[in-house]
N, C-alpha and C positions, 0 to 999 in steps of 0.2 A: 426549355425556359421555366417549366412547372416546378422543377426542382429547385431552381434558384430563387422563386418566389414563396415557396412552402413556410419557411421560418418568419416570413413577414406578414403572413395572413392574420396572424393573431393580434398584431398592432392595432390599437384603436386610438385614433386621434379625436379630440373633442374641440368643437369651437367654444364651448362654454368654459372650458379652461382658461385659467387666467394667462397661462404661458401660451405663446404663439404657436402655431401648429408645427413650424420647422423646429422649434425648440423641443417639442415634444418627440417629434420624429428623431432628433438628434440623439435625446435621452434614450430612446428606445432602441435604436441602433447599437449606442455605446453599450447598453446592457447586455445585448446579444453578443458582442465582442467580449465583454466582461464574463460572460457565463461559458465562453468557449464555443458557442453555436456558429460564429463565425470567425474561422480560422484564419491566420495569416495567409495571404494569397487569395482568400475568397473573393470572387467576383460579385459585387453589388448589381442588382437588378438596374437595366437601363431606366433613365428618369421617366419617361412617359410610361413605361409598363408598370412601374411602382405608383406613379400617380394614379393610373387607372385602377390599380388594385386596391388602394387606400382611399379612393374618392376624392383626392385634393387634386389641386393644380400643380402643374410641373414646376412652377416657382418654389413651392414648399420643398419640394425634393432637391432641387438646386440650391436652396439655403442651406438645408441640412447637410447635403454632402460638402458644400463649401466649407461649413465650419467643422466637420469632421476632418477634412483636409488640412484646414489651417492648423488644428491641434495635433496634426501628426498621426491621426488615427487610420486614415486611408490615403491612397495616393491615386492620382488619375494619369492615363496614358492616352495621348491624343489618339482618336480613332479605335480604341480598344474598350475603353470603360474605366469604372473605378474598382479599386481593389483594397482589401484590408492590409494595413501597413505590418510588416515584420516587428516593428518596434512597439506597436499597440499591444502585442501579444507575447513579446519576449520579456526576459528577465529585468532588463532594464528599462521597459516601458514603464509609463506611471498608471496603467489602468489598475493594476490589481497589486499595487504596493502596499504592504501592511508595516507601520512602523511601530517598532518596539521601543518604547519610551526609556525602559531601563538599560537599554545599549548606549545610551548618551553617556559619554564619559563625564561624569560628575563626582567622581570619588573624592577628589580633592575638597570639595565643598560639603558633599552630604555624608561622607564616611570619614570620620576622624580616624587618624593613624593608631591602630590598636597597638602595633609593636613600636614602641618608642625607640628600641635598640635597632631598629632597621634602618639601613641606608635609604633615604628617599630620593630616588633618582626619577619620581613621577610628576612632582609639582613644577610648575613653571612660574609660580608667583615669585615676586620680588623678595629677597631676604631682609625681613624687617631690621635685621641687625645693621644694615648699612645705611639705613635712614637716618638723617641728623634730626634727633627728637629735640635738642637744643634749638636749632633753627626754627622748627615747627612751632615750639613754645612762643618764640619771639614774634613770629607772624601771627599767631592766636592773639596774642596779647594786643598787638597793634590793631587788629580788626576790633576787639573789644572795646579798647580805649577810644577808637574812632568812632564806632557805631553804636556802642552800648547795647541796649536791648534790642535796637533793629537788626543787629546781626543774626537774630533767630526768627525773624518775621518771615511771612510766606513771600516768595519771590514771584515775580512774573514768571508765568509758565514757560515762556519760551527761554527764560535765563536772566541772571543778573546782567544788566546792560553793560555796566563797566567790564565785566569778564568778556562778555561777547567782543567787546572793542578791543581787549588786550588780546584775545584769540586772534581776531582778524588781523591785527598787526603782526603777530607771531606767524600766522600763515603766510602774509605777504613775503616774508623772508624765506619762504620755501617755494616762492613762485606760484602761490595758490591765491588768487586775487578775489577776495569776497568781502561782504559787507557785514556788519554786526547784525543788520536785519535780517541776513540769510543763514544765520547759525542758530541752531537748537542746542541748548545744554540738556544733557540726558543723564540718567543714573547708571552708568556703564555702557559698555558697547552693546551688550546682550539686549538691553532695553532698546537701543537705537535700532538693531536689526529688526526687533519685533514691531517697533513703531512704523518702520519703513514698510515691512511686510503687510501690516494691518492698512496703512495708507495706499498702498499701490496695488496690492494683489487682489483678484477676485477668485472665488471658489473655481478650480479648475485651470487656472492659469499656469503656465510653465516657468519654472526657474532653473537656470544652468548654474552648476556649482563646479568647483574643481574636484578631482578625486585624486588623493583625500582632501578633506575639508573640515572645517570647524563644525562638530556635531550640534552645537548649541543652535547654529544658524538653520541646519537642516530641520531640527525640531520646530523651530518658529516659522519657518515657511510651511511645513507640513499642518501645523496647527491652524494656519490660515488658509487652508484648502488648496495650497499649491501642490503641482507635480514635479518631482525632482528629475533632471536629467544631469547625469555627472559625466564630465569630460576628464579624461586623465591628462597628468602632468608630464612634461618633458623637463630636462635639466635646466632649461631657461624660461620655463613658465608653461601655460596650458598648451594642449596640443591643438595648433591653430587648424590643420587639416580636418582632424575630427571634428572640431568646433563648427567650422563651415559646414561640413556635411550636415550636422545636427541642425544648423540653422535653417538649411533648406527643408528639413522634414518637420521641424518644430518651430513655433513663433513664440520665444519666451517672453515674458514681461520684464523680467530682470536677470541679471548675471552677478553672482555673488564671487568676489575675487579677493584674494590676499596677495597683491603683487609684490610687496617687500616682505621679506623674511617670513615667507608663507608658514602658517601653523597646519600640520606639523613637520613639514618635510625641510623648512628652512631656505627653499628656493627663492631666488629673487629673479622677476622677470627681466629679460634682455630689453635693450632700447627697441629692437626691432619689433618684439611681441607687444609692448607698450603702444607703439604707434599702430600696429595693426589691430589692437582691441578697440582703439578710439575709433578707427575707420570703420570697423564692423558694427559698433554701436550706432554710429551715424547712419550707415547704410541700411541697416535693418531696424532702425528707430527703437533702439533698446537703452534701458537704464543699466548702468553697471554701479553696483553696490560695493564700493572699496573699503575694506576692513583694514585699518592700520593698526595692526596687532602689536607691534613692537619695534618700529623702524628706528627708533633713537638707539638701540642697541646694535648698530652695525659698527664694525670694527676696522672698517678701511679710513682712509684720511679724511673722506667726505661722507656726510649722511646720504643715503640714498632717497631721491625725492619720490613723493606718492604718484601713482598714476594721474591722480587729481591735478598735478602740476602741469601737465599738458592738454588738459580737458578745456577746449575753448567753446564747446557748444553746450555745456552744462549738462552733459550726460552722465557725469558721475557723481552720485551721492557719496561723500567722504565721510566716514565714521572713525573717529580717533578716541581711543581709551586713554584716559590720563591717569586713572588709579592704577592700571596695569604695571606701570613704570614707576609709581610713586608709592601709595599705599591701596591694597585692593579694596580694604573695608570702606575707603571714603566713596566708592561707587561714583565715580565722576568721568564723563566723557561728553563729546559734542559730535555734531554731524551738521553738514553743509547742506541747505536745502535750495532745490530748485524753486524759482517763485510760483510756478503753476502747482506745486504741491506743497507749498509752506502752510496754507490754511488748513488742509486736511492733517498735516503732520502735527500742528498745533492743537488740533481737536483731539487727537489720538494721544497725544502727550498728555493732555490735561485729563483725559479719561483714565490713563494708566495710573498716574500717582500726583497728579495737580502740578507739582513742581518738584525739583531736585533740591536738596538741602542748600539753604541760603548761606548758613555758616561755611559750609565747604566751599561754595563758589567764590565768596569773599577772600576766603584763605587763599585759594589758588589764584585769583585776580592779583594779589600782592605778590606771589611768587613769580609771575609773569612781568609785572610792572617793575619790580625792584631788581630783577636780574637773578633771583635765587633758583629759578627754574633752570637756567642755562648752567649755572654752577652745579646744580644736582645732577642734570644728564652728564655732564663732563665727568663728575666723581663717580658715577656708577658704570659709565663706559669704561673708564679706568680699570676699575675693580673685576668688572665682568670680562673684559678682554684678557686680563692675566689668567682668569678662571677657564675661559674658552680655549686659550692656547694650550694650557695645561691639560684640559679634558681631550682636546684633540690628539695630543701627543700620545696620552695615555690609551686612547682607543687604538691609535696606530701600533703602539706596542703590545697591548694585551689582547685585542681582538684578532681572531684568526683569518685567514685570507679569504675564506668561504662566506664571511660576512660582509655585505655591501652597505656602504653609507656614504651619504652626500656630505662633503664638508662646507657648510654654508658660509656666508660672509659675516654672519653675526648671530644674536639670538641667545636664547638660554638652553637649548636641546640639540640632540642629534637624532636622525631617522634612520633606524638601522633595518636593512632587509635580511632576513634571517635564511639559513640554507633551506633547501627545498623539503627535507624531511621534518623540519621543525615547525609546530603549530604555535601561532604567537599566543593564544589564550593558556595552553598548557604551559609554555615557556614562563608566561608571567606568573603562573601559578607557583612553578618550581623556583623562579627567583624569590618569591615572597617566602617559600620554605627556607631559603638560603639568606633570609633577612635583608633582601634587596626588593625595594618596590619600584617598578617600572611600569609603563603605560602600553596595553594593548593596542596595536595599531588598527585593528580590524574596526574598531569604533569610529574611526575618522572617514570611513567609506560609506556613503549613502545607502548603499545595499549590502555592506558587510561581507562583500565579496572577496576580500583580501584578508588572509590570515598569516601571512608571511612578514609582517612590519611590527616594530616596537619603537616608542619614543623613550629617549632617555635624557634626563636633564640634571644640569650641575647648578641650578639656580640657587638652592639653600645650602650647599654642601662646602665643606672644608676641601682643601686639596688633597688631604689623606683620605677623606671620604670618598672623593672623586677617583683616586687610584685604587683603592679598596674595591669599589663599585665595578670599576673596570675590569679588574682581576677576576672577580666573581663572574661576571658575563663571560668573560673569555674561557674560564674554566667549564662553565656550564656548557658551552656550545661545543668546545673540544669533546 
């Protein structure tokens, strides 16, 4: 037993410290794991023996062990003792994860396109040329004629109330039953993710994400002190078996999902997996953050409903970006708020930017009230459906058989798996040299463990450019 106690002898717990003794011990043991002094499978000292060594009561040890187990750093076996978890020291554990902010895919915003002759299959922003500027002018003039200078005044931090009423009515048609009082207007989906992270997470909390996932969300969670556990995807959504296994080991505060036209894969969750996710959230007392990335651009006969539409227990915080399918520069989105979180979300929103542009909110309110939004969605769906079908046919024609790709039900991009010998980062660089811009898929994995995928988009391209881009891709791979 002496060997088992040796590395704990140096631990000093102080009653004068503001932190409780069990919290001090928790942090000390966590540091030993972090430093590699306690390897995976290491058996921790028995409670009474460690209490005697440290000069504290057994309850302090019990509380520290309980918290370590709750957060997945150790596990207990009845009649045997407590052991350091494999996940605590492995590659996908959150103990020693270093996040490189420069790996976030932000080229589209931060790095202007240098070669204007290149075919840009990297951007997933809406093509500005398909937006009706004349219609926008009419709406803007209506707002200015009606509201005069008030159109540019500060809004309620929660958002322009008439717009929240319009959104609530719009959501009702999607089987999402909420009230204007439970809606928060935000300056883009990224801000919404960050607001939820600040309102909900404490340092050391676990967040589960899909793998791959949106890197901006990962950055926000990590910036707020969270630890990321990534769960791989199947063709019909997140891998439920692995998810349930991880839920037994870790206790996440939040699960971040994109159930409809997932970015970057394009996958849409099956009905069975949607129902399972809601049940798991209820059973494990977890909040789901649903990011509705681009659900309006599904090309079937009916639009696919968000996960929120089957949420009857207010477990799902639903974030919807409006600028993504309208004009990205307008920076407009909204989220639904559970009542118990509303005060905190309002406080964080106010601290972030006081309020979202009132003029933009008034414009979008008229788009919804006067039916322009429905017409806009129908127009861009028709345009992009034709481009989607053309791009899918071109991929089928020009990409070799050793390239695997998932044919989604909609969206503006395809997710390609390259042959085994091809590295995605090198491939993207070679594509750039061939006047083709594509997105390295490794940046969509929280741990950057995958180097076999790329995302290609047709959002801003003509049919001729789509065909030329697919030809270049096919020739490069061959």
